[in-house]
All heavy atoms as an XYZ file, in Angstrom:
835
protein
N       0.819     -1.185      0.000
C       0.000      0.000      0.000
C       0.870      1.257      0.000
O       0.531      2.234     -0.644
C      -0.912     -0.045      1.238
C      -1.931      1.018      1.238
S      -3.067      0.741     -0.114
C      -4.302      1.895      0.250
N       1.991      1.170      0.711
C       2.903      2.314      0.771
C       3.471      2.621     -0.605
O       3.578      3.780     -1.003
C       4.028      2.009      1.754
C       4.999      3.158      1.940
C       6.051      2.819      2.965
C       7.198      2.166      2.247
N       8.368      1.942      3.068
N       3.799      1.570     -1.364
C       4.349      1.765     -2.711
C       3.312      2.386     -3.641
O       3.661      3.196     -4.501
C       4.829      0.434     -3.279
C       6.059     -0.059     -2.565
O       6.781      0.722     -1.947
N       6.296     -1.358     -2.631
N       2.048      1.999     -3.490
C       0.993      2.562     -4.327
C       0.829      4.051     -4.066
O       0.738      4.849     -5.003
C      -0.328      1.823     -4.085
C      -1.531      2.354     -4.851
C      -1.345      2.164     -6.342
C      -2.794      1.692     -4.369
N       0.808      4.430     -2.798
C       0.670      5.848     -2.448
C       1.878      6.639     -2.944
O       1.734      7.733     -3.498
C       0.487      6.013     -0.932
C      -0.863      5.417     -0.498
C       0.568      7.469     -0.522
C      -1.052      5.331      0.985
N       3.051      6.059     -2.807
C       4.263      6.715     -3.289
C       4.229      6.876     -4.805
O       4.584      7.934     -5.337
C       5.486      5.910     -2.853
C       6.845      6.541     -3.099
C       6.953      7.859     -2.354
C       7.935      5.591     -2.661
N       3.780      5.861     -5.509
C       3.683      5.938     -6.972
C       2.678      7.000     -7.399
O       2.915      7.744     -8.363
C       3.297      4.579     -7.540
N       1.548      7.086     -6.703
C       0.548      8.102     -7.034
C       1.113      9.498     -6.791
O       0.939     10.405     -7.619
C      -0.740      7.864     -6.228
C      -1.445      6.603     -6.720
C      -1.682      9.057     -6.333
C      -2.615      6.172     -5.877
N       1.794      9.688     -5.687
C       2.391     10.998     -5.404
C       3.444     11.387     -6.434
O       3.503     12.539     -6.882
C       2.986     11.013     -4.002
C       1.984     11.021     -2.845
C       2.704     10.914     -1.516
C       1.133     12.276     -2.900
N       4.277     10.432     -6.822
C       5.292     10.703     -7.840
C       4.634     11.046     -9.169
O       5.052     11.983     -9.862
C       6.257      9.513     -7.971
C       7.136      9.413     -6.728
C       7.115      9.635     -9.217
C       7.976      8.165     -6.654
N       3.582     10.310     -9.539
C       2.883     10.590    -10.797
C       2.245     11.975    -10.785
O       2.319     12.716    -11.770
C       1.831      9.521    -11.057
N       1.650     12.348     -9.664
C       1.042     13.681     -9.551
C       2.119     14.758     -9.636
O       1.954     15.770    -10.329
C       0.232     13.800     -8.245
C      -0.145     15.239     -7.957
C      -1.007     12.935     -8.320
N       3.231     14.561     -8.953
C       4.321     15.535     -8.983
C       4.884     15.695    -10.393
O       5.095     16.822    -10.860
C       5.421     15.120     -8.009
C       6.625     16.057     -7.932
C       6.205     17.395     -7.337
C       7.729     15.441     -7.122
N       5.137     14.587    -11.063
C       5.665     14.651    -12.429
C       4.656     15.314    -13.358
O       5.017     16.161    -14.182
C       6.047     13.238    -12.920
C       7.289     12.745    -12.182
C       6.297     13.243    -14.426
C       7.650     11.318    -12.473
N       3.382     14.960    -13.231
C       2.356     15.563    -14.075
C       2.267     17.056    -13.829
O       2.205     17.852    -14.773
C       0.990     14.909    -13.803
O       1.097     13.506    -14.005
C      -0.073     15.457    -14.717
N       2.275     17.456    -12.580
C       2.174     18.878    -12.250
C       3.383     19.649    -12.774
O       3.259     20.708    -13.374
C       2.042     19.052    -10.735
C       1.897     20.497    -10.322
C       0.710     21.175    -10.556
C       2.956     21.164     -9.727
C       0.580     22.509    -10.193
C       2.823     22.491     -9.359
C       1.639     23.152     -9.589
O       1.512     24.463     -9.238
N       4.599     19.090    -12.545
C       5.796     19.794    -13.009
C       5.843     19.891    -14.523
O       6.169     20.946    -15.066
C       7.088     19.153    -12.558
O       6.926     18.202    -11.633
N       5.525     18.800    -15.215
C       5.522     18.848    -16.677
C       4.452     19.812    -17.182
O       4.658     20.513    -18.169
C       5.302     17.453    -17.260
S       6.704     16.361    -17.021
N       3.318     19.854    -16.511
C       2.261     20.782    -16.905
C       2.677     22.223    -16.733
O       2.405     23.076    -17.587
N       3.337     22.525    -15.644
C       3.813     23.890    -15.413
C       4.865     24.258    -16.455
O       4.852     25.364    -17.014
C       4.377     24.034    -13.981
C       3.267     23.871    -12.959
C       5.081     25.369    -13.806
C       2.195     24.937    -13.018
N       5.779     23.328    -16.737
C       6.823     23.593    -17.735
C       6.206     23.841    -19.110
O       6.555     24.797    -19.802
C       7.844     22.436    -17.775
C       8.677     22.433    -16.495
C       8.740     22.545    -18.997
C       9.551     21.208    -16.336
N       5.269     22.985    -19.503
C       4.611     23.158    -20.804
C       3.831     24.462    -20.829
O       3.837     25.193    -21.825
C       3.696     21.946    -21.107
C       2.773     22.231    -22.272
C       4.530     20.719    -21.386
N       3.150     24.767    -19.753
C       2.361     25.994    -19.675
C       3.250     27.229    -19.801
O       2.894     28.192    -20.483
C       1.585     26.020    -18.363
O       0.938     27.248    -18.205
N       4.400     27.216    -19.147
C       5.296     28.370    -19.186
C       6.056     28.478    -20.504
O       6.185     29.550    -21.065
C       6.292     28.297    -18.022
C       5.656     28.446    -16.662
C       5.072     29.827    -16.459
O       5.673     30.814    -16.909
O       3.988     29.905    -15.853
N       6.578     27.366    -20.991
C       7.409     27.404    -22.201
C       6.592     27.629    -23.457
O       6.973     28.386    -24.332
C       8.202     26.118    -22.343
C       9.378     26.003    -21.424
C       9.820     26.920    -20.521
C      10.267     24.904    -21.336
N      10.915     26.465    -19.858
C      11.223     25.216    -20.342
C      10.369     23.689    -21.972
C      12.244     24.365    -20.002
C      11.388     22.830    -21.628
C      12.322     23.165    -20.649
N       5.486     26.894    -23.597
C       4.735     26.925    -24.851
C       3.455     27.752    -24.758
O       2.673     27.745    -25.691
C       4.396     25.498    -25.285
C       5.601     24.627    -25.472
C       5.812     23.529    -24.655
C       6.543     24.920    -26.440
C       6.913     22.722    -24.818
C       7.661     24.116    -26.614
C       7.848     23.012    -25.796
N       3.247     28.425    -23.656
C       2.048     29.231    -23.433
C       0.793     28.394    -23.712
O      -0.101     28.790    -24.454
C       2.075     30.482    -24.313
C       1.060     31.505    -23.832
O       0.755     31.513    -22.627
O       0.569     32.274    -24.674
N       0.773     27.226    -23.110
C      -0.330     26.278    -23.273
C      -1.437     26.629    -22.292
O      -1.198     26.770    -21.103
C       0.175     24.854    -23.008
C      -0.879     23.800    -23.052
C      -1.373     23.343    -24.247
C      -1.396     23.275    -21.876
C      -2.350     22.381    -24.283
C      -2.372     22.314    -21.900
C      -2.848     21.861    -23.105
N      -2.636     26.808    -22.811
C      -3.770     27.082    -21.927
C      -5.045     26.564    -22.584
O      -5.119     26.454    -23.800
C      -3.894     28.576    -21.631
O      -4.125     29.285    -22.830
N      -6.013     26.244    -21.756
C      -7.309     25.760    -22.245
C      -8.340     26.853    -21.985
O      -8.443     27.376    -20.875
C      -7.707     24.451    -21.543
C      -6.734     23.340    -21.905
C      -9.122     24.059    -21.922
C      -7.024     22.021    -21.248
N      -9.072     27.193    -23.028
C     -10.128     28.205    -22.917
C     -11.466     27.484    -22.901
O     -11.762     26.690    -23.788
C     -10.077     29.177    -24.098
C      -8.813     29.952    -24.161
N      -8.602     31.080    -23.413
C      -7.669     29.758    -24.863
C      -7.401     31.552    -23.664
N      -6.814     30.759    -24.546
N     -12.261     27.787    -21.889
C     -13.566     27.165    -21.755
C     -14.586     28.258    -21.481
O     -14.530     28.920    -20.439
C     -13.535     26.135    -20.611
C     -14.759     25.283    -20.427
C     -14.962     24.382    -21.636
C     -14.644     24.442    -19.173
N     -15.474     28.471    -22.410
C     -16.538     29.465    -22.245
C     -15.972     30.863    -22.012
O     -16.344     31.553    -21.060
C     -17.442     29.058    -21.083
C     -18.909     29.254    -21.400
O     -19.224     29.507    -22.575
O     -19.721     29.153    -20.469
N     -15.046     31.268    -22.851
C     -14.419     32.591    -22.798
C     -13.599     32.805    -21.534
O     -13.282     33.942    -21.198
C     -15.477     33.703    -22.937
C     -16.280     33.671    -24.208
C     -15.422     33.961    -25.433
O     -14.434     34.667    -25.353
N     -15.801     33.384    -26.562
N     -13.275     31.744    -20.826
C     -12.428     31.860    -19.633
C     -11.190     30.999    -19.838
O     -11.272     29.898    -20.369
C     -13.166     31.376    -18.384
C     -14.294     32.266    -17.951
C     -14.979     31.722    -16.715
O     -14.869     30.549    -16.410
N     -15.697     32.597    -16.017
N     -10.081     31.523    -19.420
C      -8.845     30.764    -19.497
C      -8.672     30.001    -18.196
O      -8.691     30.581    -17.116
C      -7.646     31.705    -19.696
O      -7.856     32.469    -20.883
C      -6.360     30.924    -19.825
N      -8.522     28.716    -18.330
C      -8.307     27.886    -17.137
C      -6.869     28.042    -16.678
O      -5.958     28.243    -17.473
C      -8.615     26.428    -17.435
C     -10.056     26.098    -17.828
C     -10.179     24.615    -18.117
C     -11.024     26.503    -16.743
N      -6.677     27.896    -15.390
C      -5.336     27.995    -14.835
C      -4.490     26.795    -15.202
O      -4.957     25.821    -15.802
N      -3.204     26.849    -14.836
C      -2.312     25.752    -15.206
C      -2.750     24.413    -14.617
O      -2.689     23.390    -15.290
C      -0.957     26.160    -14.667
C      -1.083     27.533    -14.158
C      -2.519     27.913    -14.157
N      -3.196     24.434    -13.369
C      -3.583     23.168    -12.738
C      -4.849     22.609    -13.373
O      -4.947     21.404    -13.615
C      -3.776     23.383    -11.233
C      -3.860     22.105    -10.454
S      -2.346     21.167    -10.674
C      -2.819     19.648     -9.940
N      -5.817     23.463    -13.679
C      -7.040     22.987    -14.323
C      -6.752     22.472    -15.728
O      -7.330     21.482    -16.175
C      -8.095     24.103    -14.379
C      -8.662     24.499    -13.038
C      -7.854     25.582    -12.366
O      -6.942     26.152    -13.007
O      -8.122     25.855    -11.184
N      -5.837     23.129    -16.427
C      -5.452     22.669    -17.769
C      -4.790     21.299    -17.696
O      -5.069     20.412    -18.506
C      -4.493     23.668    -18.421
O      -5.108     24.893    -18.630
N      -3.917     21.130    -16.700
C      -3.228     19.840    -16.542
C      -4.231     18.741    -16.224
O      -4.170     17.642    -16.786
C      -2.162     19.946    -15.433
C      -1.069     20.903    -15.859
C      -1.580     18.592    -15.097
C      -0.160     21.316    -14.725
N      -5.165     19.048    -15.316
C      -6.176     18.048    -14.961
C      -7.034     17.703    -16.175
O      -7.344     16.534    -16.422
C      -7.051     18.569    -13.786
C      -8.267     17.693    -13.587
C      -6.233     18.642    -12.523
N      -7.389     18.709    -16.977
C      -8.190     18.454    -18.176
C      -7.465     17.589    -19.182
O      -8.016     16.619    -19.707
N      -6.214     17.922    -19.452
C      -5.424     17.133    -20.408
C      -5.178     15.730    -19.869
O      -5.246     14.738    -20.612
C      -4.101     17.856    -20.732
C      -3.168     16.967    -21.523
C      -4.379     19.132    -21.496
N      -4.920     15.615    -18.578
C      -4.710     14.298    -17.973
C      -5.978     13.455    -18.052
O      -5.916     12.252    -18.351
C      -4.263     14.453    -16.510
O      -3.087     15.257    -16.467
C      -3.973     13.108    -15.884
N      -7.123     14.061    -17.797
C      -8.392     13.322    -17.884
C      -8.658     12.864    -19.310
O      -9.074     11.717    -19.544
C      -9.538     14.193    -17.381
N      -8.403     13.741    -20.276
C      -8.593     13.352    -21.682
C      -7.640     12.221    -22.044
O      -8.035     11.252    -22.703
C      -8.386     14.576    -22.604
C      -9.528     15.578    -22.409
C      -8.301     14.158    -24.064
C      -9.299     16.910    -23.086
N      -6.385     12.313    -21.593
C      -5.416     11.239    -21.861
C      -5.818      9.928    -21.216
O      -5.669      8.854    -21.813
N      -6.342      9.990    -19.988
C      -6.769      8.763    -19.299
C      -7.951      8.121    -20.014
O      -7.990      6.896    -20.189
C      -7.136      9.082    -17.846
N      -8.902      8.933    -20.447
C     -10.055      8.389    -21.181
C      -9.596      7.746    -22.483
O     -10.050      6.652    -22.857
C     -11.107      9.493    -21.428
C     -12.149      9.048    -22.432
C     -11.759      9.901    -20.119
N      -8.683      8.415    -23.192
C      -8.185      7.849    -24.448
C      -7.410      6.547    -24.204
O      -7.505      5.603    -24.997
C      -7.326      8.871    -25.175
C      -8.129     10.056    -25.693
S      -7.119     11.304    -26.458
C      -6.741     10.524    -28.005
N      -6.651      6.467    -23.113
C      -5.925      5.237    -22.792
C      -6.886      4.102    -22.476
O      -6.687      2.964    -22.923
C      -4.983      5.478    -21.608
N      -7.939      4.388    -21.717
C      -8.933      3.357    -21.390
C      -9.636      2.883    -22.654
O      -9.830      1.674    -22.864
C      -9.936      3.886    -20.344
C     -11.129      2.968    -20.205
C      -9.254      4.073    -19.008
N     -10.003      3.800    -23.522
C     -10.648      3.419    -24.785
C      -9.697      2.575    -25.632
O     -10.101      1.566    -26.234
C     -11.130      4.670    -25.545
C     -11.528      4.334    -26.967
C     -12.284      5.320    -24.814
N      -8.418      2.944    -25.663
C      -7.434      2.159    -26.408
C      -7.282      0.751    -25.866
O      -7.194     -0.212    -26.635
N      -7.259      0.618    -24.550
C      -7.153     -0.718    -23.948
C      -8.385     -1.555    -24.269
O      -8.282     -2.739    -24.600
C      -6.941     -0.589    -22.416
C      -7.154     -1.915    -21.716
C      -5.561     -0.071    -22.129
N      -9.560     -0.932    -24.186
C     -10.796     -1.671    -24.491
C     -10.804     -2.134    -25.933
O     -11.151     -3.290    -26.226
C     -12.025     -0.790    -24.166
C     -12.168     -0.625    -22.662
C     -13.296     -1.385    -24.752
C     -13.208      0.391    -22.251
N     -10.390     -1.272    -26.849
C     -10.358     -1.652    -28.266
C      -9.340     -2.757    -28.498
O      -9.620     -3.747    -29.190
C     -10.056     -0.421    -29.140
C      -9.716     -0.822    -30.563
C     -11.242      0.523    -29.142
N      -8.152     -2.624    -27.897
C      -7.113     -3.641    -28.086
C      -7.557     -4.983    -27.528
O      -7.358     -6.031    -28.156
C      -5.814     -3.195    -27.421
N      -8.164     -4.973    -26.347
C      -8.610     -6.229    -25.745
C      -9.745     -6.837    -26.549
O      -9.793     -8.050    -26.755
C      -9.008     -6.007    -24.271
C      -7.751     -5.758    -23.450
C      -9.770     -7.191    -23.721
C      -8.017     -5.401    -22.016
N     -10.650     -6.007    -27.048
C     -11.774     -6.559    -27.807
C     -11.294     -7.147    -29.126
O     -11.778     -8.190    -29.555
C     -12.851     -5.499    -28.023
O     -12.370     -4.470    -28.859
N     -10.330     -6.478    -29.778
C      -9.795     -7.025    -31.030
C      -9.047     -8.323    -30.746
O      -9.233     -9.332    -31.440
C      -8.881     -5.992    -31.719
C      -8.095     -6.614    -32.847
C      -9.711     -4.828    -32.237
N      -8.208     -8.327    -29.713
C      -7.473     -9.542    -29.358
C      -8.436    -10.655    -28.955
O      -8.252    -11.812    -29.327
C      -6.493     -9.252    -28.212
C      -5.750    -10.464    -27.749
C      -4.745    -11.007    -28.519
C      -6.083    -11.085    -26.560
C      -4.062    -12.135    -28.101
C      -5.408    -12.206    -26.131
C      -4.394    -12.732    -26.909
N      -9.465    -10.296    -28.189
C     -10.456    -11.297    -27.780
C     -11.209    -11.881    -28.962
O     -11.475    -13.078    -29.008
N     -11.545    -11.041    -29.921
C     -12.251    -11.531    -31.109
C     -11.364    -12.465    -31.920
O     -11.823    -13.517    -32.400
C     -12.709    -10.358    -31.969
N     -10.093    -12.110    -32.064
C      -9.165    -12.979    -32.799
C      -8.968    -14.300    -32.061
O      -8.992    -15.378    -32.669
C      -7.825    -12.260    -33.021
C      -8.011    -11.113    -34.023
C      -6.758    -13.220    -33.521
C      -6.805    -10.217    -34.161
N      -8.783    -14.239    -30.743
C      -8.585    -15.464    -29.955
C      -9.830    -16.353    -30.011
O      -9.718    -17.572    -30.157
C      -8.246    -15.111    -28.509
N     -11.013    -15.755    -29.898
C     -12.244    -16.529    -29.964
C     -12.408    -17.170    -31.340
O     -12.787    -18.335    -31.455
C     -13.448    -15.635    -29.646
C     -14.806    -16.328    -29.619
C     -14.846    -17.365    -28.503
C     -15.912    -15.314    -29.446
N     -12.095    -16.429    -32.389
C     -12.172    -16.978    -33.742
C     -11.221    -18.145    -33.938
O     -11.583    -19.166    -34.539
N      -9.997    -18.010    -33.435
C      -9.030    -19.120    -33.562
C      -9.464    -20.332    -32.749
O      -9.312    -21.476    -33.201
C      -7.644    -18.647    -33.115
C      -6.942    -17.661    -34.042
C      -5.643    -17.180    -33.412
C      -6.675    -18.290    -35.394
N     -10.019    -20.108    -31.555
C     -10.495    -21.214    -30.725
C     -11.645    -21.946    -31.410
O     -11.676    -23.180    -31.443
C     -10.926    -20.689    -29.356
C     -11.437    -21.749    -28.437
C     -10.575    -22.681    -27.896
C     -12.785    -21.823    -28.125
C     -11.038    -23.682    -27.045
C     -13.264    -22.808    -27.284
C     -12.389    -23.744    -26.738
N     -12.583    -21.205    -31.974
C     -13.713    -21.831    -32.666
C     -13.230    -22.573    -33.908
O     -13.729    -23.667    -34.210
C     -14.776    -20.765    -32.996
C     -15.439    -20.307    -31.699
C     -15.811    -21.283    -33.973
C     -16.385    -19.146    -31.857
N     -12.252    -22.010    -34.630
C     -11.702    -22.696    -35.801
C     -11.016    -23.997    -35.389
O     -11.137    -25.024    -36.081
C     -10.723    -21.787    -36.531
N     -10.307    -23.992    -34.256
C      -9.652    -25.203    -33.768
C     -10.681    -26.276    -33.410
O     -10.515    -27.450    -33.773
C      -8.789    -24.871    -32.544
C      -8.058    -26.044    -31.903
C      -6.930    -26.496    -32.815
C      -7.525    -25.649    -30.551
N     -11.744    -25.890    -32.731
C     -12.805    -26.836    -32.378
C     -13.465    -27.386    -33.647
O     -13.746    -28.588    -33.745
C     -13.848    -26.154    -31.465
C     -13.215    -25.742    -30.142
C     -15.051    -27.050    -31.225
C     -12.766    -26.886    -29.275
N     -13.701    -26.514    -34.630
C     -14.310    -26.959    -35.886
C     -13.416    -27.952    -36.616
O     -13.896    -28.957    -37.156
C     -14.613    -25.751    -36.772
N     -12.102    -27.691    -36.623
C     -11.164    -28.628    -37.275
C     -11.139    -29.964    -36.528
O     -11.055    -31.022    -37.161
C      -9.767    -28.016    -37.306
C      -9.660    -26.773    -38.154
S      -9.687    -27.134    -39.889
C      -8.023    -27.655    -40.119
N     -11.210    -29.919    -35.204
C     -11.226    -31.147    -34.422
C     -12.463    -31.978    -34.751
O     -12.364    -33.192    -34.989
C     -11.182    -30.821    -32.935
C     -11.207    -32.014    -31.979
C      -9.911    -32.789    -32.088
C     -11.426    -31.545    -30.561
N     -13.634    -31.327    -34.765
C     -14.862    -32.058    -35.098
C     -14.856    -32.552    -36.541
O     -15.323    -33.658    -36.831
C     -16.096    -31.197    -34.839
C     -16.468    -31.123    -33.394
C     -16.833    -29.917    -32.830
C     -16.450    -32.243    -32.584
C     -17.173    -29.832    -31.490
C     -16.785    -32.169    -31.245
C     -17.142    -30.968    -30.697
N     -14.310    -31.751    -37.456
C     -14.231    -32.185    -38.857
C     -13.316    -33.407    -38.976
O     -13.627    -34.356    -39.703
C     -13.728    -31.044    -39.735
N     -12.201    -33.383    -38.257
C     -11.301    -34.533    -38.294
C     -11.943    -35.783    -37.703
O     -11.781    -36.890    -38.221
N     -12.674    -35.608    -36.600
C     -13.340    -36.768    -35.998
C     -14.432    -37.315    -36.901
O     -14.605    -38.534    -36.990
C     -13.927    -36.396    -34.636
C     -12.920    -36.256    -33.507
C     -13.623    -35.828    -32.228
C     -12.169    -37.550    -33.278
N     -15.174    -36.463    -37.577
C     -16.246    -36.961    -38.445
C     -15.692    -37.659    -39.667
O     -16.326    -38.580    -40.193
C     -17.166    -35.809    -38.891
O     -16.398    -34.804    -39.532
C     -17.911    -35.235    -37.723
N     -14.515    -37.268    -40.128
C     -13.923    -37.921    -41.298
C     -13.315    -39.263    -40.903
O     -13.463    -40.263    -41.629
C     -12.861    -37.001    -41.939
C     -12.045    -37.735    -42.974
C     -13.519    -35.786    -42.558
N     -12.638    -39.304    -39.761
C     -11.872    -40.500    -39.407
C     -12.546    -41.381    -38.370
O     -11.944    -42.337    -37.901
C     -10.485    -40.080    -38.893
C      -9.647    -39.393    -39.928
C      -9.282    -38.071    -39.770
C      -9.229    -40.068    -41.058
C      -8.515    -37.433    -40.719
C      -8.462    -39.438    -42.013
C      -8.106    -38.113    -41.842
N     -13.809    -41.153    -38.000
C     -14.390    -41.958    -36.938
C     -14.533    -43.434    -37.329
O     -14.378    -44.295    -36.457
C     -15.719    -41.388    -36.448
C     -16.890    -41.592    -37.355
C     -17.349    -40.753    -38.286
C     -17.746    -42.731    -37.385
N     -18.422    -41.273    -38.920
C     -18.700    -42.502    -38.381
C     -17.803    -43.936    -36.686
C     -19.696    -43.407    -38.687
C     -18.794    -44.836    -36.994
C     -19.736    -44.570    -37.983
N     -14.792    -43.790    -38.596
C     -14.842    -45.234    -38.879
C     -13.491    -45.920    -38.647
O     -13.439    -47.022    -38.087
C     -15.246    -45.307    -40.347
C     -15.909    -44.002    -40.638
C     -15.222    -43.022    -39.767
N     -12.400    -45.248    -39.041
C     -11.082    -45.850    -38.813
C     -10.775    -45.936    -37.324
O     -10.197    -46.923    -36.859
C      -9.993    -45.022    -39.515
C      -9.889    -45.291    -41.007
S      -8.390    -44.652    -41.729
C      -8.523    -42.916    -41.411
N     -11.136    -44.912    -36.590
C     -10.902    -44.942    -35.145
C     -11.710    -46.054    -34.476
O     -11.224    -46.714    -33.552
C     -11.254    -43.588    -34.534
C     -10.368    -42.413    -34.934
C     -10.928    -41.115    -34.372
C      -8.949    -42.631    -34.476
N     -12.910    -46.287    -34.963
C     -13.740    -47.366    -34.422
C     -13.123    -48.727    -34.717
O     -13.070    -49.602    -33.847
C     -15.156    -47.275    -34.997
C     -16.173    -48.246    -34.431
C     -16.384    -47.984    -32.950
C     -17.482    -48.130    -35.181
N     -12.622    -48.928    -35.941
C     -11.982    -50.199    -36.302
C     -10.705    -50.397    -35.487
O     -10.447    -51.498    -34.979
C     -11.685    -50.236    -37.823
C     -10.794    -51.411    -38.189
C     -12.976    -50.276    -38.614
N      -9.912    -49.339    -35.326
C      -8.678    -49.458    -34.534
C      -9.010    -49.784    -33.084
O      -8.362    -50.649    -32.460
C      -7.855    -48.157    -34.643
C      -7.280    -48.013    -36.052
C      -6.741    -48.114    -33.609
C      -6.651    -46.668    -36.324
N     -10.008    -49.142    -32.520
C     -10.402    -49.434    -31.138
C     -10.899    -50.874    -31.010
O     -10.598    -51.557    -30.012
C     -11.494    -48.463    -30.696
N     -11.639    -51.377    -31.996
C     -12.120    -52.759    -31.965
C     -10.962    -53.748    -32.034
O     -10.937    -54.745    -31.301
C     -13.109    -52.987    -33.123
C     -13.759    -54.321    -33.103
C     -14.673    -54.663    -32.113
C     -13.452    -55.275    -34.072
C     -15.257    -55.898    -32.096
C     -14.039    -56.506    -34.058
C     -14.958    -56.830    -33.070
N      -9.973    -53.474    -32.904
C      -8.810    -54.369    -33.031
C      -8.003    -54.362    -31.728
O      -7.573    -55.421    -31.254
C      -7.939    -53.959    -34.239
C      -8.687    -54.248    -35.545
C      -6.601    -54.665    -34.224
C      -8.013    -53.714    -36.778
N      -7.807    -53.198    -31.149
C      -7.071    -53.121    -29.884
C      -7.817    -53.884    -28.804
O      -7.215    -54.593    -27.991
C      -6.854    -51.644    -29.489
C      -6.374    -51.517    -28.055
C      -5.853    -50.984    -30.429
N      -9.119    -53.788    -28.792
C      -9.914    -54.505    -27.794
C      -9.792    -56.019    -27.984
O      -9.760    -56.777    -27.009
C     -11.374    -54.064    -27.921
C     -12.276    -54.730    -26.939
C     -12.318    -54.579    -25.599
C     -13.278    -55.688    -27.265
N     -13.283    -55.364    -25.050
C     -13.895    -56.073    -26.067
C     -13.730    -56.272    -28.448
C     -14.926    -56.997    -26.007
C     -14.748    -57.178    -28.401
C     -15.337    -57.536    -27.182
N      -9.710    -56.495    -29.252
C      -9.598    -57.935    -29.513
C      -8.229    -58.486    -29.136
O      -8.136    -59.604    -28.612
C      -9.870    -58.222    -30.990
C     -11.331    -58.139    -31.427
C     -11.431    -58.367    -32.929
C     -12.188    -59.139    -30.687
N      -7.164    -57.751    -29.414
C      -5.822    -58.295    -29.182
C      -5.275    -57.958    -27.800
O      -4.180    -58.397    -27.456
C      -4.821    -57.793    -30.259
C      -5.229    -58.280    -31.626
C      -4.661    -56.310    -30.219
N      -5.996    -57.216    -27.033
C      -5.541    -56.846    -25.695
C      -5.499    -58.086    -24.804
O      -6.378    -58.948    -24.867
C      -6.489    -55.818    -25.109
C      -6.039    -55.267    -23.791
C      -6.963    -54.230    -23.287
N      -8.275    -54.881    -23.028
C      -9.327    -54.279    -22.550
N      -9.279    -52.997    -22.318
N     -10.440    -54.927    -22.318
N      -4.439    -58.169    -24.018
C      -4.325    -59.306    -23.093
C      -5.378    -59.175    -22.014
O      -5.517    -58.143    -21.367
C      -2.940    -59.335    -22.442
C      -1.865    -59.719    -23.444
O      -2.198    -60.362    -24.457
O      -0.713    -59.334    -23.202
N      -6.087    -60.266    -21.843
C      -7.090    -60.301    -20.792
C      -6.405    -60.729    -19.504
O      -5.696    -61.717    -19.451
C      -8.202    -61.297    -21.148
C      -8.848    -61.046    -22.494
C     -10.226    -60.494    -22.290
C     -11.050    -60.454    -23.538
N     -10.634    -59.628    -24.584
N      -6.639    -60.007    -18.453
C      -6.060    -60.392    -17.167
C      -6.945    -61.431    -16.504
O      -8.161    -61.279    -16.459
C      -5.940    -59.164    -16.275
C      -4.944    -58.169    -16.764
C      -4.722    -57.129    -15.726
N      -3.792    -56.127    -16.239
C      -3.368    -55.122    -15.555
N      -3.774    -54.951    -14.314
N      -2.527    -54.273    -16.064
N      -6.294    -62.429    -16.011
C      -7.030    -63.452    -15.289
C      -6.967    -63.127    -13.791
O      -5.900    -62.798    -13.288
C      -6.422    -64.850    -15.543
C      -6.493    -65.237    -17.000
N      -7.669    -65.565    -17.599
C      -5.528    -65.326    -17.947
C      -7.435    -65.862    -18.872
N      -6.125    -65.710    -19.103
N      -8.078    -63.227    -13.131
C      -8.037    -62.930    -11.689
C      -7.168    -63.954    -10.959
O      -7.246    -65.147    -11.230
C      -9.489    -63.007    -11.270
C     -10.199    -63.750    -12.339
C      -9.406    -63.595    -13.594
N      -6.362    -63.497    -10.070
C      -5.496    -64.400     -9.296
C      -6.132    -64.582     -7.918
O      -6.426    -63.644     -7.225
C      -4.110    -63.794     -9.139
C      -3.401    -63.690    -10.481
C      -1.985    -63.162    -10.303
O      -1.528    -62.977     -9.176
N      -1.299    -62.964    -11.404
N      -6.282    -65.868     -7.576
C      -6.903    -66.225     -6.291
C      -5.861    -66.684     -5.326
O      -4.906    -67.286     -5.561
C      -7.976    -67.293     -6.484
C      -9.096    -66.836     -7.367
C      -9.261    -67.315     -8.653
C     -10.024    -65.896     -6.893
C     -10.310    -66.919     -9.461
C     -11.059    -65.505     -7.698
C     -11.202    -66.007     -8.964
O     -12.244    -65.603     -9.759
């Protein structure tokens, strides 16, 4: 828990410092309804937009990967069933032959 709090504090500090640097160097500001937001509000706005875009990107990546994985899994199952339907007579004959030539154990008294 201590590491999580430390990581959050470091992330906030880095975000705030980078926001101040960008705001001062590049005169970066967000205008909302004819009002200029301060540096901290601009940083929070840009950070929120970045977080939303990252979440949307993860959802899209996972959904695409999930769709591909599901398609490959279904294709594998279909190939397995297709193989079994083609070769089931041979498998039945092989199982019958193995059953006939298998050594029968005699009970020992």
